[in-house]
C-alpha positions in Angstrom: 0.1 0.0 0.0 1.2 3.5 -0.7 0.3 6.8 -1.5 -2.2 7.2 -4.5 -2.1 11.4 -4.8 -0.5 13.8 -6.7 -1.4 16.3 -4.0 1.5 17.7 -2.3 1.8 17.1 1.7 3.3 20.2 2.2 1.2 22.8 -0.3 -2.3 20.9 1.6 -0.4 21.6 5.1 0.0 25.2 4.5 -2.9 26.3 1.9 -5.0 24.7 4.9 -3.3 27.4 7.9 -4.7 29.7 5.4 -8.0 28.8 4.8 -8.9 27.3 8.1 -10.0 30.3 10.0 -9.3 30.0 13.9 -11.7 31.4 16.5 -10.2 33.2 19.2 -10.9 31.0 22.4 -9.2 28.3 19.8 -6.0 30.3 19.4 -5.6 30.9 22.8 -5.8 27.0 23.8 -2.9 26.6 20.3 -0.9 28.8 21.9 -1.0 27.5 25.0 0.4 23.7 24.2 2.6 25.7 21.7 3.8 27.7 24.9 4.6 24.4 26.8 5.6 22.6 23.9 8.5 25.1 23.2 9.4 25.2 27.3 10.1 21.2 27.5 12.0 21.4 23.4 14.4 24.4 24.7 14.9 22.4 28.6 15.7 19.2 27.2 16.3 19.8 23.3 13.1 17.5 22.7 9.7 17.0 23.5 7.3 13.5 23.3 3.7 14.5 21.7 0.9 12.3 22.5 -2.3 12.4 20.8 -5.1 10.7 22.8 -8.5 9.4 22.2 -11.0 7.2 22.6 -10.3 4.4 19.8 -7.3 5.7 18.5 -8.2 5.0 15.2 -9.7 8.7 13.5 -8.7 11.9 14.9 -5.6 10.6 17.5 -4.4 9.7 14.2 -4.5 12.2 12.4 -2.4 14.7 15.2 0.2 12.5 15.3 0.9 12.3 11.7 0.4 15.9 11.2 2.7 16.5 13.8 5.1 14.4 12.6 5.3 16.4 9.6 5.1 19.2 10.8 8.0 18.5 13.3 10.1 17.8 10.1 8.9 21.2 8.1 10.0 23.2 11.1 13.0 21.3 12.1 11.7 20.6 15.7 13.3 17.7 17.8 9.8 16.3 18.8 8.3 12.7 18.9 4.9 11.9 17.9 2.7 9.4 19.4 -1.1 8.2 19.8 -2.8 5.7 22.0 -6.5 5.6 22.6 -8.5 4.0 25.8 -9.1 1.7 23.8 -7.7 -0.3 21.3 -9.6 -0.5 17.8 -7.7 -0.2 14.3 -6.1 2.7 12.4 -9.5 3.7 10.5 -9.6 2.9 6.5 -10.5 5.9 5.9 -8.1 7.9 8.2 -5.7 6.4 6.0 -7.9 7.3 2.8 -8.0 11.1 3.9 -4.3 11.3 4.5 -3.0 9.3 1.3 -5.3 11.6 -1.1 -2.5 14.5 0.7 0.6 12.5 -0.3 1.0 10.6 2.7 2.8 6.9 1.7 1.3 4.1 3.9 3.4 0.8 3.6 1.9 -2.4 5.6 4.4 -3.8 8.6 2.5 -6.0 10.2 -1.1 -7.3 8.5 -3.8 -7.8 10.1 -7.4 -8.1 9.3 -8.1 -6.5 12.7 -5.2 -3.9 13.6 -2.6 -3.9 10.9 0.2 -1.6 11.5 2.1 0.9 8.5 5.2 2.6 7.8 3.8 6.6 7.4 6.4 8.3 5.0 6.1 11.4 2.6 8.1 12.8 0.0 11.7 13.9 1.3 10.9 12.1 4.6 14.4 10.8 6.6 12.4 8.8 8.6 8.7 6.9 9.0 6.4 6.1 12.0 4.4 3.3 12.6 1.2 3.5 12.4 -1.7 1.6 14.1 -4.5 1.5 17.2 -2.8 1.1 20.2 -3.8 2.4 24.2 -1.8 5.5 25.4 0.4 3.7 27.3 1.7 1.6 25.0 5.6 1.6 25.1 5.7 2.6 21.6 4.6 5.8 23.1 8.4 6.9 24.6 7.6 8.8 28.2 7.2 11.3 29.3 4.9 12.7 27.1 2.3 15.8 26.5 -0.9 14.6 26.1 -3.2 16.3 23.4 -6.9 14.7 24.2 -8.5 14.6 21.1 -12.6 14.1 21.9 -15.0 14.6 24.8 -14.4 11.0 25.8 -11.4 10.7 26.1 -11.1 13.7 28.3 -14.0 11.9 30.6 -12.2 8.3 30.6 -8.5 9.8 30.9 -8.6 12.3 34.2 -5.5 11.0 35.3 -2.2 10.0 32.9 0.3 9.9 35.0 3.4 9.7 32.6 2.1 12.7 31.2 4.0 16.3 32.1 0.2 17.9 30.9 -2.4 16.9 29.4 -4.5 19.6 26.9 -7.8 18.8 26.1 -8.3 20.2 21.8 -11.6 18.2 20.8 -12.0 17.9 17.1 -16.0 17.0 15.4 -16.0 13.1 14.8 -15.8 12.0 10.9 -17.6 9.3 12.0 -21.3 10.1 11.5 -20.0 10.3 7.7 -18.5 6.7 7.6 -20.5 5.1 4.5 -22.3 8.5 3.2 -21.8 10.1 -0.1 -19.8 12.3 2.0 -17.8 10.7 3.8 -15.0 11.6 1.4 -15.2 15.4 2.0 -16.1 14.8 5.8 -12.8 12.8 6.3 -11.1 15.6 4.4 -12.3 18.3 5.8 -11.2 16.7 9.3 -8.0 16.4 8.2 -7.5 19.7 7.2 -8.7 21.3 10.5 -6.0 18.9 12.2 -3.5 20.3 10.3 -4.1 23.6 9.9 -4.5 23.8 13.6 -1.0 21.7 14.3 0.7 24.3 11.8 -0.8 26.9 14.3 1.2 25.2 16.9 4.4 24.1 15.8 4.8 27.7 14.2 4.4 29.6 17.5 6.7 26.7 18.8 9.2 27.1 16.8 8.8 31.3 17.2 8.8 30.9 20.6 12.5 28.6 20.1 13.8 31.3 17.8 
């Protein structure tokens, strides 16, 4: 399995940052996240981020993949992970919307229930391993800054002992569109929103460090 798109990942990332309007309250949350990450980056020259959602199948995966891209784009030493409170699978529609914007997915370990993918992009010097897992899976380096992306995760994870700090950054779940004619468009919209907000966070981190 590999990418099937002629869309440039970099262009999509930059265009999303220009296209998506972020309300002032949302910008404040994003800036707080950036401040904390920048502080840890300055102190340790490395930061671990863990995007957490209940099933680790859609929004948390999108958060991890775009943060992985942003770390390379802005030349920051930030390790990006994701996890859930339950194990399901890296949902196929999530894979498709990321492939559409230029990410490469190669099957590392096939499983009907929960396949593992090596994810990369044009020009990337490394890849990340994508699959559904708990937030405390051994692959997720500790300590980390936790970013929860759905309301259920906020309710089900009141305490994460290995988190330096936890921020709640909810996104609308595209799951409701599964099996409908609007499915691809809705997933792409969520993809774009998360890309834009990751761009905002990482651009602020870069400015704060520099």
